[in-house]
N, C-alpha and C positions, 0 to 999 in steps of 0.2 A: 266234445270228446277230442276233436282234432287239436284244439288249443291246449288241453291238458296233456296230451301226448307230446306235443312240441315243447311245452315247458318241462316235462319230465326228462326228455332227451337232452335238453339244454343243461339242466341241473346235473344229470348223471355224467355228461361229458366234461363239465367243468369241475365238479366236486369229486369225481372218481379218481383223481390223482393224489397220491401222497407226495409230500415235499421231501425229496431226497436231497441232502445237503452234501457239499464237498468243501474241503478246506483249501483256501488259497494262501498266499503269502501275507505276512503281517497280521494274522488273525482274521482275515476276511473270510466270510462264509458265502458260498454261492449255491443257488438252487439248481434244480435239474436242468433248467434252461440256460444256465451259465450267467445269470444275472446276480449281482451282489445283493445280499440280504442284510439289512441293518440289524444290529444286535437286539433291538427291542422286538423286531419281528421274529428273530430266532428264538428268543425267550418265549414269545407267544406260542410258537409251534411246539416248543419243548415242554410246555406247562403240564402236559399229560404224562410226561416221563420225568419224574423228579430226580432220578439218579443222573440222567444226562444233563438236566438243567443245573444241578448242583456242580457238576464238573465244568460245564460251560461258564457259569458265574465265577467259579474259582479261577479258571483260565483268564477271563476278562479282568478280574481283580489283579491277578499277577501281572498282566500286561499294563494296567494302569499304574501300579506301584513301580514296576520296572521303568516305565516312561518318566514318572515323577523323579525317581532317583537319578536316572541317566541325565535328563535335561536339567534338573536342579543342580546336579554335580557339575555339569558343564558351565552353567550360569555362574555358580559360585567360583569356579576356577577362573573363568573369564573376567568376572567383575573384580576379583582380587588382583589378578595380574595387571589389568588395565589401571586400577587404582594405584598399585605399586609403581607402575611406570610413570604415572603423572603426578606423583607426590614427591616433593623434596623434603627429605629428612636431614637437612643440613643445619647445623648449629654453628655459629661463629662466636668465638670468645677472644679476648685479648684486646689490644689497642687497635685503633683504626689504621695505624701505620703498618703494624705487623699482626694481622688477624690470624687466628688459628681456627681452621675450619674442620669440622668432623661430621661424618655422615653416619646415620644409623641405618641398620637394615630394616626393610619393610616387614611388617607382620604378615606372614603367609598362612595364618591359621585357617582362614576360610578356604584357601586353595587346597590345603591338606584335607579338610573335611569334605570338600567337593570331590577330591580324588577318591576318598573312601566311598562316598556315595556312588561314584561312577563305577568303581570296581564291584561294589555290592549289587549294582543293577545287572551285571552280566549274567550270573546264574539265574536271576529272576526272569530276565528276558529270554533265556534259553529254555526255561521250563514251561512257559505258558502255551506254546503251540501244541505240546504233547497233550495237555489237558483238553484243549479245544478239539483236537483230533479224536480223542477218546470219547468226548461227549457226542460228537457227530456220529461216530461209529455206533455208540449205544443207541442213539436216536434212530439211525437208519436200520439197525438190526431189529428194532421193535415194530417197525412199520409192517403192515400186512403186505404179503406178496401180491402184487397186482400186475397181471400180465399186460394190461392195457397201458401201464406207465412206460413200458419200453417202446411202444409204438408211438407214432406222432399223430395224435388225434386233435383236430382243430374244429372249433365251432364258429361259424361266421353267419352273420345276418346278410342276406342278399336282397337288395331292393332295386326295382326298376320302375318305369312309369306305370305299369299295369299290375305289378305283383310285389309281394313281400314274402320272403321265405327264409328258412333256416337250413344251412348247409353244414353237414358234419362229414369231415374227411378223415378216413382211417389211414 
């Protein structure tokens, strides 16, 4: 009986908490203890709330597309500019005594496309935090009100030479 009561108290004290999430910068989600939660764990917690999960997945997708457009655009601009700086488009005609040298402009098509991607990424990157915040708000609003979640309850196992025990602090 004593063992069953101990196990019951341990399970109640650890499972009695609902995970309240908060939004941090850059799409990071933190739990009630202030520790960062990885996106797969957030999706696992939100699987019972399909509306919040849909918003969260939409926000994460927008973040991914925004990052791809932003960094892809920067890479295209950088690669094109570096290539243009290191390429000689000089053609020489005429005799060896009096050569005529002409220079062609570098093709900046990739830099222009990269600039368009960079500009397109701005509204995408601005919009994703709102969706993640809404998802967290919907998830937190559906959680049952638990008065114990506000207090600091800890369960620890206490061991010494002569005894083994379970300590629950409220």
